[in-house]
Each structure stands twice: as structure tokens, then as C-alpha cells.
KOLDREN-631373 format. One line per field, with one value per residue: residue in three letters; residue number from 1; x, y, z of N, C-alpha, C, O in turn. Coordinates in nm, 3 decimals. Layout:
residuo [Ala,...] $
num [NUM,...] $
n_east [X,...] $
n_north [Y,...] $
n_up [Z,...] $
ca_east [X,...] $
ca_north [Y,...] $
ca_up [Z,...] $
c_east [X,...] $
c_north [Y,...] $
c_up [Z,...] $
o_east [X,...] $
o_north [Y,...] $
o_up [Z,...] $
This chain:
residuo [Met,Lys,Val,Phe,Thr,Tyr,Ile,Ile,Leu,Val,Leu,Gly,Leu,Val,Leu,Ile,Gly,Val,Asn,Val,Ala,Met,Leu,Asn,Pro,Glu,Asp,Leu,Phe,Asn,Gly,Asp,Ser,Leu,Val,Ala,Leu,Ile,Gly,Ile,Leu,Ala,Val,Leu,Cys,Ala,Val,Val,Ile,Leu,Leu,Ile,Phe,Asn,Leu,Ser,Lys,Ser,Ile,Glu,Asn,Lys,Leu,Lys,Arg,His,Ser] $
num [1,2,3,4,5,6,7,8,9,10,11,12,13,14,15,16,17,18,19,20,21,22,23,24,25,26,27,28,29,30,31,32,33,34,35,36,37,38,39,40,41,42,43,44,45,46,47,48,49,50,51,52,53,54,55,56,57,58,59,60,61,62,63,64,65,66,67] $
n_east [1.158,0.944,0.914,0.837,0.583,0.446,0.451,0.294,0.054,-0.008,-0.037,-0.260,-0.454,-0.466,-0.568,-0.819,-0.929,-0.938,-1.120,-1.347,-1.404,-1.498,-1.746,-2.099,-2.349,-2.622,-2.658,-2.533,-2.478,-2.428,-2.244,-1.958,-1.962,-2.003,-1.766,-1.592,-1.675,-1.604,-1.330,-1.270,-1.337,-1.148,-0.904,-0.934,-0.929,-0.664,-0.528,-0.601,-0.480,-0.209,-0.182,-0.222,0.003,0.209,0.159,0.207,0.479,0.583,0.519,0.671,0.931,0.937,0.920,1.162,1.344,1.298,1.375] $
n_north [1.002,1.145,1.057,0.794,0.828,0.945,0.735,0.546,0.689,0.692,0.418,0.378,0.524,0.368,0.133,0.227,0.267,0.001,-0.107,0.046,-0.053,-0.301,-0.253,-0.300,-0.127,-0.174,-0.328,-0.236,-0.295,-0.564,-0.870,-0.870,-0.599,-0.472,-0.538,-0.399,-0.134,-0.109,-0.140,0.090,0.294,0.236,0.281,0.552,0.658,0.595,0.753,1.012,1.016,0.995,1.237,1.421,1.354,1.433,1.709,1.774,1.715,1.907,2.142,2.101,2.111,2.379,2.511,2.432,2.561,2.828,2.858] $
n_up [0.098,0.002,-0.261,-0.219,-0.098,-0.310,-0.495,-0.360,-0.357,-0.632,-0.678,-0.516,-0.657,-0.886,-0.775,-0.698,-0.951,-1.044,-0.862,-0.919,-1.169,-1.097,-0.993,-0.991,-1.121,-1.097,-0.873,-0.612,-0.342,-0.292,-0.307,-0.520,-0.575,-0.331,-0.200,-0.366,-0.317,-0.047,-0.075,-0.228,-0.045,0.156,0.024,-0.037,0.223,0.291,0.103,0.185,0.438,0.360,0.219,0.426,0.577,0.399,0.395,0.664,0.679,0.503,0.640,0.870,0.759,0.670,0.915,1.029,0.861,0.923,1.182] $
ca_east [1.028,0.844,0.893,0.762,0.442,0.386,0.430,0.178,-0.064,-0.039,-0.091,-0.395,-0.542,-0.484,-0.660,-0.954,-0.975,-0.972,-1.243,-1.459,-1.436,-1.569,-1.880,-2.219,-2.438,-2.758,-2.662,-2.411,-2.455,-2.421,-2.137,-1.833,-1.978,-1.982,-1.622,-1.531,-1.705,-1.520,-1.194,-1.260,-1.334,-1.021,-0.798,-0.954,-0.878,-0.518,-0.483,-0.616,-0.374,-0.082,-0.182,-0.199,0.143,0.290,0.138,0.276,0.623,0.620,0.513,0.789,1.048,0.931,0.952,1.305,1.416,1.280,1.431] $
ca_north [0.975,1.207,0.969,0.679,0.863,0.964,0.602,0.488,0.760,0.644,0.282,0.393,0.565,0.250,0.044,0.284,0.236,-0.141,-0.129,0.106,-0.146,-0.415,-0.214,-0.329,-0.016,-0.220,-0.396,-0.185,-0.339,-0.710,-0.941,-0.804,-0.454,-0.430,-0.548,-0.289,-0.011,-0.108,-0.114,0.231,0.373,0.213,0.350,0.696,0.689,0.591,0.870,1.129,1.007,1.029,1.380,1.488,1.330,1.522,1.845,1.791,1.718,2.036,2.240,2.076,2.162,2.525,2.555,2.411,2.664,2.959,2.865] $
ca_up [0.155,-0.083,-0.377,-0.170,-0.080,-0.443,-0.553,-0.292,-0.405,-0.767,-0.662,-0.463,-0.766,-0.972,-0.705,-0.710,-1.087,-1.051,-0.786,-0.993,-1.277,-1.039,-0.947,-1.068,-1.085,-1.068,-0.744,-0.549,-0.205,-0.282,-0.376,-0.555,-0.571,-0.192,-0.177,-0.440,-0.244,0.073,-0.122,-0.267,0.078,0.225,-0.050,-0.017,0.357,0.285,0.026,0.271,0.539,0.296,0.190,0.554,0.610,0.314,0.441,0.791,0.651,0.444,0.749,0.953,0.688,0.672,1.050,1.050,0.787,0.984,1.318] $
c_east [0.917,0.812,0.808,0.613,0.374,0.361,0.307,0.049,-0.105,-0.096,-0.234,-0.494,-0.567,-0.582,-0.804,-1.011,-1.016,-1.104,-1.365,-1.501,-1.515,-1.713,-1.988,-2.322,-2.581,-2.770,-2.536,-2.379,-2.458,-2.300,-2.011,-1.843,-1.957,-1.834,-1.549,-1.555,-1.619,-1.375,-1.172,-1.252,-1.202,-0.907,-0.812,-0.905,-0.725,-0.462,-0.493,-0.508,-0.239,-0.073,-0.161,-0.054,0.234,0.278,0.212,0.428,0.665,0.614,0.635,0.915,1.051,0.966,1.101,1.387,1.409,1.339,1.581] $
c_north [1.032,1.118,0.849,0.712,0.887,0.830,0.536,0.557,0.712,0.503,0.286,0.432,0.450,0.153,0.097,0.254,0.091,-0.168,-0.067,0.013,-0.267,-0.381,-0.255,-0.223,-0.059,-0.281,-0.359,-0.249,-0.490,-0.762,-0.859,-0.652,-0.400,-0.434,-0.433,-0.156,0.002,-0.081,0.030,0.320,0.358,0.287,0.501,0.740,0.693,0.712,0.996,1.130,1.043,1.177,1.462,1.472,1.421,1.666,1.870,1.795,1.851,2.147,2.225,2.131,2.315,2.579,2.538,2.519,2.800,2.969,2.845] $
c_up [0.066,-0.203,-0.337,-0.155,-0.214,-0.512,-0.491,-0.337,-0.544,-0.761,-0.607,-0.570,-0.863,-0.906,-0.708,-0.848,-1.102,-0.978,-0.853,-1.107,-1.225,-0.998,-1.046,-1.032,-1.050,-0.929,-0.666,-0.414,-0.187,-0.358,-0.398,-0.551,-0.430,-0.157,-0.246,-0.369,-0.118,0.034,-0.161,-0.143,0.152,0.156,-0.035,0.121,0.357,0.210,0.111,0.378,0.480,0.262,0.317,0.597,0.529,0.361,0.573,0.772,0.591,0.548,0.839,0.888,0.687,0.810,1.080,0.979,0.856,1.124,1.321] $
o_east [0.809,0.696,0.720,0.528,0.256,0.260,0.226,-0.054,-0.224,-0.193,-0.319,-0.606,-0.678,-0.669,-0.898,-1.128,-1.118,-1.189,-1.474,-1.619,-1.590,-1.792,-1.971,-2.378,-2.652,-2.880,-2.443,-2.262,-2.488,-2.259,-1.963,-1.744,-1.898,-1.783,-1.456,-1.465,-1.567,-1.306,-1.067,-1.169,-1.148,-0.823,-0.711,-0.847,-0.665,-0.360,-0.401,-0.451,-0.161,0.034,-0.089,0.006,0.327,0.378,0.274,0.497,0.771,0.698,0.695,0.998,1.158,1.034,1.160,1.489,1.503,1.352,1.641] $
o_north [0.974,1.106,0.806,0.633,0.854,0.814,0.477,0.491,0.694,0.471,0.206,0.381,0.436,0.097,0.019,0.218,0.061,-0.242,-0.122,0.003,-0.329,-0.471,-0.246,-0.228,0.014,-0.286,-0.439,-0.256,-0.539,-0.706,-0.789,-0.584,-0.293,-0.343,-0.375,-0.073,0.109,-0.006,0.087,0.411,0.455,0.347,0.570,0.848,0.782,0.768,1.078,1.235,1.115,1.237,1.563,1.567,1.480,1.737,1.975,1.869,1.903,2.238,2.324,2.192,2.374,2.681,2.621,2.563,2.878,3.079,2.849] $
o_up [0.057,-0.242,-0.411,-0.195,-0.230,-0.581,-0.562,-0.353,-0.571,-0.830,-0.647,-0.575,-0.916,-0.973,-0.718,-0.860,-1.165,-1.028,-0.845,-1.139,-1.301,-0.971,-1.167,-0.922,-0.981,-0.873,-0.654,-0.377,-0.078,-0.459,-0.309,-0.526,-0.412,-0.091,-0.190,-0.361,-0.088,0.103,-0.132,-0.138,0.205,0.222,-0.022,0.134,0.415,0.250,0.109,0.407,0.543,0.274,0.315,0.648,0.584,0.365,0.590,0.842,0.624,0.545,0.881,0.956,0.703,0.821,1.150,1.032,0.849,1.178,1.428] $
């Protein structure tokens, strides 16, 4: 499960890079730039959720070892 989450995290970072490349700094809130901003925010949310999931799994494993 740990490998899967790391693969998803790497894919998320790649998607952030692709979306940053789509941004037009002169017109951020129109057209493809808006789609790219929404994509960046969505991927950042997914990354945060995966990091929380990893943290909860590590806490769960530590609690199992101590009991």
C-alpha cells in the first residue's frame, strides 16, 4: 500500500508540473489557465489526503506494535 501511495504522489507532482506549464501569467482566470488552476488545486487536495492517509497508517502501525 505504501508503494501505491508513493506512485500516486509522484503522478500528482507530474500533473502539477503539466498544469503549471499550461498557466498563462497574463490571464490566470480565463480559458486554459483557469482549468490549470483548478487542476493544481485538485491535485494538491489529493496529495494532502494521501499524506494524511500515510500518517494515519504509520500511527496505526506504531499503536499495534505497542499493544
